[in-house]
C-alpha positions in Angstrom: 138.0 104.7 146.7 137.2 104.5 143.2 139.2 105.0 140.0 139.4 108.2 138.3 136.7 108.8 135.6 138.3 107.5 132.4 140.5 110.0 130.3 138.4 111.6 127.5 140.7 110.1 124.7 139.2 106.8 126.0 135.7 107.5 125.7 133.5 106.5 123.2 132.4 109.6 121.5 129.0 109.6 119.8 128.8 110.5 116.0 128.4 114.3 115.7 129.3 114.7 119.2 131.4 117.5 119.9 134.3 116.1 122.2 135.3 119.6 123.1 132.1 120.1 124.8 133.0 117.3 127.1 136.3 118.4 128.0 135.6 122.0 128.6 132.4 121.2 130.8 134.6 118.3 133.0 137.1 120.9 133.2 134.5 123.4 135.0 133.3 120.6 137.2 136.8 119.8 138.2 137.6 123.4 138.7 134.3 124.1 140.5 133.8 127.0 138.3 130.5 125.5 136.7 127.0 126.9 137.8 124.6 124.0 138.7 121.1 123.8 139.2 119.0 121.7 141.4 115.4 121.3 140.8 113.2 120.4 143.8 114.3 121.8 147.0 112.5 119.1 149.5 114.3 116.6 151.5 116.8 115.3 149.0 117.2 118.6 147.0 118.1 120.9 149.5 120.7 119.1 151.2 122.1 118.4 147.8 122.2 122.2 146.6 123.7 123.2 150.0 126.7 120.4 149.7 127.3 121.7 146.1 127.3 125.4 147.5 129.8 124.4 150.1 131.9 122.7 147.9 132.4 125.8 145.9 129.7 125.6 143.3 127.5 128.4 142.1 124.3 126.9 142.7 120.6 127.7 141.9 117.8 126.3 143.8 114.5 126.0 141.8 111.1 125.0 143.3 107.6 124.6 141.6 106.4 126.1 145.4 106.7 130.0 145.4 106.4 129.9 149.2 109.4 127.5 149.7 111.4 129.6 147.3 110.3 132.8 149.4 111.2 130.7 152.8 114.7 130.0 151.9 115.5 133.5 150.4 114.6 134.8 153.7 116.9 132.5 155.3 114.5 129.6 156.7 115.3 125.9 155.4 111.7 125.1 156.6 113.2 121.3 157.5 113.4 120.9 161.4 116.7 118.8 161.0 118.3 121.3 158.7 119.5 124.4 160.8 119.2 127.7 159.1 122.7 128.5 159.9 123.5 125.9 156.8 122.0 128.8 154.5 124.0 131.6 155.8 127.2 129.3 155.3 126.1 128.2 152.0 126.3 131.6 150.5 126.8 130.3 147.0 123.6 129.0 146.9 120.5 131.1 145.5 116.9 130.2 145.6 115.2 131.7 142.4 111.7 132.0 141.0 110.9 130.6 137.6 112.8 128.4 135.6 114.4 130.7 133.1 117.5 130.7 134.6 118.2 127.0 133.8 119.5 128.4 130.4 122.5 129.7 132.1 123.8 126.6 134.3 126.3 123.7 133.1 124.5 120.9 135.0 120.8 120.6 136.3 119.9 118.2 139.2 116.5 116.7 139.3 115.3 116.2 142.7 111.2 116.1 142.6 109.2 113.7 144.5 108.2 110.2 142.6 105.2 109.3 144.9 102.3 106.6 144.4 99.4 107.7 142.6 95.8 107.2 144.1 95.9 103.7 142.1 99.1 102.7 143.5 100.8 102.8 140.4 104.0 105.4 140.1 103.2 108.9 140.0 105.8 110.5 137.6 104.0 113.8 137.2 106.5 115.9 138.9 109.4 114.3 137.1 107.7 115.1 134.0 106.8 118.6 134.7 110.5 119.2 136.0 111.8 117.3 132.9 110.0 119.6 130.4 111.2 122.9 132.1 114.6 121.9 131.7 114.0 120.9 128.4 112.6 124.6 127.3 115.6 125.9 128.6 118.3 123.2 127.6 121.2 124.2 125.6 124.1 122.1 124.1 126.7 121.0 126.2 124.7 120.8 129.2 124.4 118.0 131.6 121.3 116.5 133.3 121.0 114.6 136.3 118.0 112.7 137.4 118.3 112.2 140.9 114.6 111.2 141.8 113.7 107.6 142.6 111.8 105.5 140.0 111.5 102.2 138.2 114.2 101.0 135.9 114.3 102.5 132.4 112.6 105.9 133.7 115.8 108.0 132.7 115.7 106.4 129.2 112.3 106.0 128.2 110.4 108.9 130.3 113.1 111.7 130.5 115.2 111.4 127.3 112.7 111.8 125.1 111.2 114.8 126.9 114.8 116.5 126.4 115.2 115.3 123.0 111.7 116.7 121.7 113.7 120.1 121.5 115.7 118.6 118.7 118.6 118.4 121.0 120.3 114.7 121.2 121.5 113.0 124.2 125.3 112.0 123.7 125.4 114.0 120.8 124.4 117.4 122.1 123.6 117.4 125.6 124.4 114.6 128.2 122.2 112.7 130.6 123.0 110.9 133.7 121.3 109.1 136.8 122.8 109.5 140.4 120.2 108.6 142.9 119.5 110.4 146.4 120.5 108.7 149.5 119.2 111.0 152.2 118.1 110.0 155.2 116.7 112.9 156.8 117.4 113.4 160.6 120.7 110.9 160.5 123.3 112.9 161.8 125.7 110.5 161.3 125.7 110.6 157.4 125.6 114.1 155.9 125.4 114.3 152.3 128.8 115.0 151.2 129.7 111.4 153.2 127.2 109.1 151.6 128.7 107.2 148.4 127.1 108.1 145.5 126.1 106.1 142.2 126.3 107.7 139.2 125.4 106.2 135.4 125.6 107.9 132.3 123.2 107.4 129.2 126.8 107.1 127.3 130.4 107.0 128.6 130.6 111.0 128.2 127.8 111.6 130.6 129.1 109.1 133.1 132.5 110.8 132.8 130.9 114.2 133.4 128.4 113.1 136.3 131.8 111.4 137.9 133.7 114.4 137.7 130.9 116.9 139.1 130.1 114.4 142.1 133.3 113.7 142.8 133.7 117.6 143.8 130.9 117.0 146.4 131.0 113.5 147.8 133.7 111.6 149.2 133.0 108.6 147.1 131.6 108.0 143.6 130.5 104.8 142.5 130.1 104.5 138.7 127.9 101.7 137.6 127.1 100.1 134.0 124.0 101.6 133.1 121.1 103.6 134.1 118.9 101.1 134.7 121.2 99.3 136.9 121.7 102.5 138.8 118.0 102.9 139.3 117.5 99.1 140.0 120.2 99.6 142.9 118.5 102.5 144.6 115.1 100.3 144.7 116.8 97.5 146.0 118.4 99.3 148.8 114.8 100.1 150.0 113.1 97.0 148.9 115.6 95.5 151.2 114.9 97.6 154.1 111.0 96.8 153.4 111.3 93.2 153.2 113.1 93.1 156.6 111.0 95.2 158.5 108.1 92.9 157.2 110.1 90.0 158.5 110.3 92.1 162.2 106.6 93.0 162.1 105.7 89.1 161.4 108.3 88.0 164.2 106.4 90.4 166.5 103.2 88.9 165.8 104.8 85.5 165.9 106.4 85.8 169.3 103.8 88.0 170.7 101.6 85.0 170.6 104.4 82.9 172.8 104.6 85.6 175.2 108.3 86.7 173.8 109.5 90.0 173.3 110.5 90.7 170.3 112.5 93.6 170.9 114.6 91.7 173.3 114.8 89.1 170.5 116.2 91.5 168.1 118.7 92.7 170.6 120.1 89.5 171.3 120.2 88.5 167.7 121.9 91.6 166.8 124.9 90.6 168.9 126.0 88.2 165.9 128.7 90.2 164.3 128.1 88.5 160.9 125.1 87.4 158.8 122.5 88.9 160.3 121.2 93.0 160.8 118.7 94.0 163.1 115.6 95.6 161.9 113.0 96.7 164.1 108.7 96.3 164.1 106.5 99.3 164.1 103.2 100.3 163.6 103.7 100.5 159.7 105.6 102.3 157.2 106.2 106.0 156.4 108.2 108.5 154.5 109.2 108.8 151.0 111.4 105.7 150.5 110.2 102.3 151.9 106.5 102.4 151.5 106.9 103.6 148.1 110.0 102.0 146.3 109.1 98.3 146.4 105.6 99.3 144.9 107.5 100.3 141.8 109.4 97.6 141.8 106.2 95.2 141.8 104.6 97.7 139.5 107.5 97.4 136.9 107.7 93.7 137.5 104.1 92.9 136.2 105.0 95.1 133.4 107.8 92.9 132.5 105.7 89.8 133.1 107.3 88.5 136.2 105.9 87.8 139.9 107.9 89.3 142.9 105.8 87.4 145.3 108.4 88.1 148.0 108.2 91.7 147.9 104.2 92.0 147.4 104.1 90.0 150.4 106.3 92.2 152.4 103.9 95.2 151.4 100.9 93.1 152.5 102.4 92.6 156.0 103.7 96.1 156.5 100.3 97.6 155.3 98.4 95.3 157.7 100.4 97.0 160.7 98.2 99.8 161.4 95.1 97.4 161.7 96.9 95.4 164.1 97.9 98.5 166.2 94.4 99.4 165.9 93.0 96.2 167.2 95.4 96.3 170.3 94.5 99.6 171.2 90.8 98.8 170.8 91.3 95.6 173.0 92.8 97.9 175.7 89.8 99.8 176.1 86.8 99.5 178.6 84.3 97.5 176.9 87.1 96.3 173.9 85.7 99.4 172.0 87.2 102.5 170.6 83.4 104.2 169.8 83.2 106.9 172.3 86.8 107.0 173.3 89.4 109.9 173.3 93.0 108.7 172.1 96.3 110.9 172.3 98.4 109.8 169.4 101.9 111.0 170.2 103.7 111.4 167.1 102.7 112.0 163.6 105.8 112.4 161.7 107.0 109.2 159.8 110.1 108.7 161.7 111.6 110.2 165.3 112.9 113.9 165.3 112.1 115.3 161.7 108.9 116.9 160.6 108.0 114.9 157.4 104.5 113.1 157.6 104.6 111.6 154.2 103.1 108.3 154.3 103.0 108.6 157.9 101.1 105.6 160.0 100.3 108.2 162.7 98.0 109.8 160.5 96.5 106.5 159.2 96.1 105.5 162.9 93.9 108.6 163.6 91.9 108.0 160.5 91.5 104.3 161.8 90.7 105.9 165.4 87.9 107.8 164.0 86.4 105.4 161.4 86.0 103.0 164.5 83.8 105.8 166.3 86.6 107.2 168.4 88.5 110.6 168.5 91.9 111.3 167.8 93.9 114.2 169.0 97.6 114.5 168.6 100.7 115.8 170.2 103.9 116.2 167.9 106.5 118.8 169.2 107.6 119.0 165.4 104.5 118.9 163.0 102.4 122.0 164.9 99.8 121.8 162.2 99.3 118.8 159.5 100.5 120.4 156.1 98.3 120.8 153.0 98.1 118.0 150.8 98.4 115.2 153.9 95.4 113.4 155.4 93.7 115.3 158.2 95.6 118.3 156.7 94.6 121.5 159.2 94.7 119.4 162.5 96.7 120.9 165.0 98.8 119.3 167.7 97.6 119.8 171.4 99.9 120.5 174.3 101.2 117.4 176.2 99.2 118.5 179.3 96.0 119.3 177.0 96.4 115.9 175.6 96.5 114.0 178.9 93.8 115.8 180.3 91.3 115.4 177.5 92.1 111.9 176.7 91.4 108.3 178.2 94.8 106.6 176.5 97.9 107.2 174.7 99.1 105.6 171.6 102.9 106.1 170.8 103.4 105.9 167.3 106.4 108.3 166.8 109.4 108.5 169.4 110.4 111.8 169.2 113.2 113.0 171.5 111.9 115.7 174.2 108.6 113.9 175.0 108.0 113.1 178.5 106.4 109.6 178.3 106.7 109.1 182.0 104.4 111.6 182.6 102.0 110.0 180.0 102.3 106.5 181.5 101.6 107.9 185.1 98.9 110.2 184.0 96.8 107.8 181.7 95.2 104.1 182.3 96.3 102.6 178.8 99.5 103.5 176.7 99.7 101.6 174.0 103.7 101.7 172.7 104.5 100.8 169.1 108.1 101.7 169.4 109.5 100.3 172.5 110.1 103.8 174.0 108.8 102.9 177.3 110.9 99.8 177.8 114.0 101.7 176.6 113.4 104.4 179.3 112.6 102.1 181.9 109.3 103.0 182.0 107.0 100.0 183.1 103.5 99.2 184.5 100.5 97.2 183.8 98.9 100.0 181.8 101.9 100.1 179.5 101.3 97.5 176.6 103.4 97.0 173.6 102.1 96.7 170.1 
């Protein structure tokens, strides 16, 4: 466990700052009598809001999507991996429309998306908009924490000027910190309160306050030296995963040419208790972190005049995997072509047992199949309809029976629990498996092909 936050009399107080504000706010955090607002109630913000409420804080939830606020007010999380019962238990959590009530809170946590734009550069429009909403309602003695992932320097260079445009000064009138979200949607082993939290402040007062707040909510708080270190650490976590997934994907191609099963290789290598971590190949990256964060790093590296060759190569390898899968699928068709063929895509969520389709390789593969002249149906028990804003929005999931009856082959992209893969493998002449789920379940046959 880390040391307790430094005592107030050991902090470097900015000129003109009021130490009494820091002490009073820290006392409210420690006593859990503060009111905290969470801006952005998606896959990262909602779990944090519920954790705050469960810890005893009166928690306001704000979001730019009125439908999301209405759904939460009606007792529905809207997220398949977060049971509605969590809302009933978190009775101190209050979803509210509009941003005016930010003026009454002691701390604001910003948890909005930071995707890539159409040009592949960071899109901070949601973060800027959230920071402006906070600034319009900012008052002296308030703590603002950015949880959204971004390039090192974002909190200080983008968010701080927006807050200070009000005339209030960070370190003197208000406090600014960064604490990156570390959610893994659908991971039942690691709930929000159990995941260690990095915290950094624009100054020692902000760090003290952020430590004190998060210490009431999570089991371990890890203070770091600067905002930029914390921002870089968050990117590093996901760059590490992206690079190692790229290695697994490349090894799949290499070992496949040698007639060696890469899944068995990884399982065997993974028995070493030190010096190795198994990563698994797949049809391409998906989700809100691993496909995006390395691009944030390479973008910032180019701005700094330095090359990030390994990270860029990993992005290239991972980005090419859907084309590899498409080629494998096409080769398995009569005549070696997808034109005129109907394919059942199993799973369009980016990972098993959740409903999130952000950066989904399944949607990318559906588009590629149809660009090659085929037709793609999909079955996903957690995504009955592709949501607005996603590629192929409005398409609806077919039943498994309908998909089997109407298609000549299947492509397993996301291995949700509860899908009868044995039925698929028995009924269809071609099943291309990108997740090794058939081998794991002991489903074998000449029609089941790894990709």
